[in-house]
C-alpha angles and dihedrals in degrees: 000000000000092000091062090051092051090048091053092047091050089051092048094048091048091052094049088051093049091246136131110250088214091070090061120084116208110210111199105214104219102172115142092355119139115261095244090058093052093045091052090055090047091051089051088061103260110144107170117079139174128218131185100198128054095206093050093050091048090055096055117017104063091067093043091050089054090054100041124046122222101023114161120193126205126197107221103161131078113294123217113217091232088061093055095101092054093041093055092048095048113032131066094204136021118202100182110068096146109151142033096245090058090046091056092048093048092047090052092049094044089055093044098045098034090226124117120195117203108265131217123184113226111226125203096221092172094052087231112174093212096049128083121239144090116282116244096245091049096050099093093052093045091051092048091051091048090052089051086057089054095253119138110205110198102186152007130245132198140179108204119224114277112259096017129110101265097206098084088052093050089050092049090050090050093051093048092048088052094047090052099043097246118145102199133077122188106193140122129065136196095299100042113020094117092057088047091054090050089056095048108274115170095183124038123189112214123173120146093033088063107031101026127244116333120244107219090177 
């Protein structure tokens, strides 16, 4: 199945980069995928999944978590501040911490619920005005403010501009992570995850290459 092919490609890319494939987390992006496709990937042993929408994840994952042990859910889409409570309760990692208002909501919910998802700060590596994310030169100050709230971001995430070579963006993210003492890098999707692995990705977000094209109809 496609999952086996992706795993083999991850292992091959890691070898070529002189890395251990075991240090790379494959996130299967299951948003808007039919249940039967997700169940097939679960049955094949995949346990880390990414979702873009809190409400969609709430509707399907509690039952699957009862059925399958060891499932980890990653929030990889934009997170509305009013969904912070639900997100902290449901997700094991949040990749889209992108503004101070959200940081404050997450900090309050982590304190209230006693549950702390792994946090990644989304960086707008292309300085795109229409895209969410912290600008590179604002990152140190944002991280300091997050830590003042009691948050402990562990990594950075980026979505390179569409149509551009992603490698310079991956390299920028890696440099920023190193400068700020963050060990994790969420970067690379179906079309470019091998390049991301070569540049140090620890988490790759792969959807259509595993599940097939999404049907938004």
